[in-house]
N, C-alpha and C positions, 0 to 999 in steps of 0.2 A: 931226201928220199930214204937215206939209211935209217934215220930216226923213226920214220913211219913203218919201215919193215920190222925194225926191232920191237916197236910197240905192238904191232900186229901179232908178231910171234909170241910176245908175252901174254897178250889177251886171248890168243887162240892156241895154236900149237904149230909144230914144224910142217904139218901137211899144207899149210898156207904157202910154203915155198913151192910145192908142186903146182899150185894154182898160178903163181907168178911165172914159173917156167913155161907152163902151157900157154899162158897169155903172150909171153915173149915169142914163143915158137909161132903162134898164130900171126902175130904182128910181122915177124920176119918173112913168113910165107906170103902174106898179103902184099908186102912191099916188093916181093920178087915177081909177082904176077903183073905183066906189062899192062893188061887191060884195066888194072886198078891203080895205075900210076897217079892219077889225079884225084883219087878218093881220099878224103881227109879222115876216114875212120869213123865218121858219125853216120847214124841212120837218118833217113829223111824224117822230117817232122810228121807226127801222126795227125790226121785230120780230127778236129774236135767232133766227137760223136755223142756227147752228153751235154745237157744244158748246165747242170751243176746248180749250186746255190747262188742266188743273186748276192753281189757284194755291194754293200751300201757305200756311198761316197762319203768322204771325210766331212765335207761341208754339211751334208744332211745330218750327220751325227752331232756335229758341233752346234747346229741350230736347235737340236733337241735339248742339249745340255744348258744352253744360255737362256 
């Protein structure tokens, strides 16, 4: 963790430390709330709402090459 923080400060600036402190305060606050004791910190998955591009199967691609 220490190396990641040092690298982040080198790539950005020291205002990054404020972001870390804010995140840590939020985490400590959420851990103190009893109603959220079983929450793992993750948001629920989002429902798929777009079709997106079709992804070809590897076997179909290999059949075209051979």
